[in-house]
N, C-alpha and C positions, 0 to 999 in steps of 0.2 A: 236338509235345509231347502226352503222354497227357492227356486231359481229366479234370477232377475228377469224381468219382462221387458222385451224390446219390440219396437216397430221398425221394419225395414222400409225406407222410402227410396223408390227407384227399382223397377223390375225389369231393367234392360239386360244387356249382355252380361255384365259383371255380377248380377244378382245370382246367377247360377253357380258362382264360386262362393258367394257369401253364405247362402242358405245351407249348403252341406256343412260349412264350418260351424254355423250355429247349432246344427243338429248334433255335432260332436261335443259341444260344450257341456260340462257338468254344472256350470254356474249360471247359465242364461238360456233363454229360449225366445224365439220370435213368435209373438202372439198374433201379429197382423202384418200385412204388407200394403203398400200404397204406391200408386202410380197415377199420373194424370190420365193415362189411358186405362180406364177401369177394366176393359177386357183383358189387357195384359196383366194387370194386378190379379184378376180372378184366375187367369191361367196359371200364373206362378204360384198362387196359393194352392190351387188344386194339385199342381205338380209336386209340391213339397208338403202337402198335408197340413196347411195352415188354415185356421178356422175362418178368418175374416180378411176381406180385401176392401180397400178404400181408394177413391179418386182424389180426395181432398186431404192434404196433410194435416191441416188444423183439426178437421173432424176426427181423423185417426188418433191424434194425440189427445184431444179432449175426451173422446169416448174410451180409449184404452187406458189412459193415464199410465204410460209405461215408465219404467226406471230409466230407460235409455232409448235413443234413436240411432239407427244405423243408416247414414245418408250415402246412397250409392248412385248419385245422379251426376250430371255434367257440371263442370266447375262454375258456370255462370249462375247456377241455382243455389250454390252453397250458402251465400250470405243470408238470403231470405229464410232458408230452412233452418239454419243454425239459430238465427234470431227467434224463430218460431219455437224451437225447442227450449232455448235458454229462457224465454219469457214464461215458460211453463215449468221451469225447474227440472228439465229433463236432461240427463247427461248425454254427451254427443260423441259419436264415432263418425268420422267423415272421410270419404274416399279422397285420394290424391288425384290430380294436382288440386291443391286447395283453392288457389285464387291466382289471377293474372298479375297481381301486384302485392308487394309486401304490405302496403297500406291497407288493402282490402283484407288480407289475412290477419293483420294485427287488429283490425276492427272486429273481426269474428272472435278472436281470442279475448278481446276486451269485453265483448257482450257476455261471454261465458263467465269471465271473472266476476263481472258485476252481479251476475245471477247466482254465483256460487255453485256452478255446475262444472263438472270435469269434461275435458275435451282432448280426445286423441285422434290422430290422423291414421287412416288405414294404410300404412306403409308396410306391406307384407313381404316385400322382396328380401329384406334382411332375415326373414324367417325361413327362407329356402334352406334345406338341410345342409347343402354343401357350404353355404356361408357360415352357418352356425358351427360346422366342423372346423372350418378355417379359423374362425375367431377363437375357438377353444384352444387350438393348437398354437396360434400366435401368442395367446396368453401364457402358454407353457414355455415359450421361447424356443420351440423345436427347430426353427430355421434361422434363429438369430434375428437381429434387427432387420426390418423390411425397408427397402429403398424404392421399390417399383412395383406397380400393379397395372395390368392391362385387361380391359373388358373389350372383347372384339365380337360384335354382334354379327349374325349371319345376314347376308344380302338378300333382299327380295324387293319386288316392286309392286305397289298398288296398281290397280287398273288405271289406264289413262283416259277413262271416261267415267261418268258417274252412274251408279254408286261406285266409289273407288274400292270398297270392300263390302262384305255382306253383313258383318256384325257391328261395325262402328262407322257407318257412312258419313257421319257428321265430322269425322277427321278432315274431310276435304275443305271445310270452311274455317278451320282453326288457324288463326294467324301465327300462333306458336304451336308447333306440332311435335316433331321427333324428340327434342330435348324435354319439352314440357310434359309429354305423355309417356315417354319411354326412358330416356336417359336420366330422368329424375329418380327412377328406381336405383340405377347404378350409383348416382351421386349419393343417395341416402346410404346405400350399402358401403360405399367407400368411406363415408363418415363413420359408420358403425365399426368398420374394420380398422381404420387408420387414424381416426380423430378428425378434428376440424380442418376445413379447407380455408386457406387465407388468400388464395389467388386462383384465377381461372383464365385460360386462353381458349378461344373457340373459333372454329371455322365452320360455316354452314353453306348449304346450297339447296336450291329448289329445282329438281329435275322434272317433276311431274307438272305439266302445264295446267292441269285442272284443279290443283290444290292451292290453298292460300299460304300455307306455312312451309317450313323447311322439311325436306325428307332425307337429307344427308347431314351428318354432324361429326366433327372430330373435336374433342375437348381434352385439354391438359389441365389437371388439377394439382395445385401444390398444397400439401398438408403442412400445418404448423409444426408437426413432429418430424418433417424431413422427407416423407414419402411423396413420390410423384405418381399420379394415376392418369392413365390414358384411356379415354372412352371413344370407341370408333363404331359407328353404326350407319346403316342406310336402309330406308324404306323406298328408295327410288332406283336401285341398281339391279342389274341382272345377277342371279345367284352365281357364286363362284363354281359351284358344282351342283349336280342334281342330287339333292338329299331332302329329307323332310325338313320343313321349316322349323328353325330353332326358336324356342321361346325365350331363352336367356342367351348370355354370351359365352364364348370360350374365354376362360379366365386364367391369367398367369400372375402369381404373386412371387416376387423374388426377394429372398433374404440373404444375409451374409453367408449362411451355412447350407443353403439349399433353396428349393422352390416348391410351390404347389401349382398344379395345373389341373383345371377342370375342363372336360370336354362335354359340351352340352348335348351333342348328338347322341352319345351313348350314356351320358349321366354318370361318368366315372371321374373321381377325384384321386389324383396320385401325388405323392411326394417325390421330388427329384433330388438326389444327392449331387454333390459337386462333380462327381465322375460320371453323371448321367444315368445312374441306376434308378429305376422306378419302383415305388412301393404303393400298391393300391390301398387307399384309405377308406373309400366308400363307393358303393354302387347304388345310385339313388333313384333309378327308374324301374327297378325290379319289383317293387312292392306297392305299385299304384302311382297315381299322379302326384308328384312332389309339389306342384303348385296348389292343388287342393289341400294338401297337408300344410303348406305354408299359410294359406288362408285360415285354416282351422287353428293353427298355433297362434297367429296374430289376433284373431277374434277371441280365442280362449284367453289369451293374455289380457286383453281389454276387460273381459268379464271378471277374471280372477282378481285383477288389480282394483277394479271398481268395487268389488265386494270387500276386499281386504283393506282398502284405502292406501294401497301401495302405488308408487309412481309408475307411470306408463313408460315404455321405451321410447315411443314416438309421441310423447306429450306434445301439445301444440307448440310450446316454446322450443323444443328440439326440432320439430318439423319446419318451423320458421327458418332455421339455419339451412336446412336442405333447400327450401324455396329460395332463399337468398342466393345460394350458389347457382341454382337453376336460372334465375333471372340475370345474374351477373354474366352467365354464358352468353345470353342474348346481347347484352351490352358490349361484351368483348367482340362478338361477331360483327356487330354494327360498326365498331370503332377500329377493329383490327389491332386492339391493344390488350395487354394483360390487365384484368380488372381485379382490384383488391376487394376482398369480401370482408 
């Protein structure tokens, strides 16, 4: 069957993870890329063997007439680009974080509903292979009912002069930073594993004097099903030890009859019995980059569901709930109160 045709808008840092994912999809292909910086679009097209590059999103959509658009741009651009696609009847895949307010995100969802186009958010963290393995084993009841989960991110500090980092220097100007950009992944994964969140308590701090947003965050999520999830991360602290920077968290999931522990530094997931014995479940960094694999799985899921008319895992309505928890964390940090979601 002919593959679905897509246009990627946004050729920055994250596009290097999207384009290999699309290359692996049997259901879809990227036929053109677009970036306001034409030279960057042309460079990305040459790098990945894509025939055409554009600087104008409207021209790209009008010329290519794609089945879908993959929006990989900064949050403040999402509303205009989604409206552009919806107005042309083009299905939408859009990077997280979707928007700085629920009202803005709901307006994007409404535009797609009115146009009759489908809308999924690129929330790929839940596709990391260790979380898929944990979810499958939880469904089997291997460690009994779960009561607690902890995501503990590695410590590192951005530079204390600009640019604060090389790949995403715009982080310095974001009024919502660590929770909005990073912990949103873990919030979505916690919802995927343990169900809906009905309350959140958050503490945040800004240690780096040259940034606008928070670079330290501690969140406690209460799930409607009884699980408590702790999220702990810092982009402003000295590393606890000299090791390569971790991309994910060390994760602990505790159940009545045992636990799961994932060590991100070595990529190993183990099951712990109540007497402390360990059984290795998976080694996830021996066969390539698991993050590229997660992007490929997420994008492939979008294409396969679009073709089959099946529901997306991170349909816009689902991702609105992740965004609601994320924004509730900021309200909690502001008021120093538990916020109901």
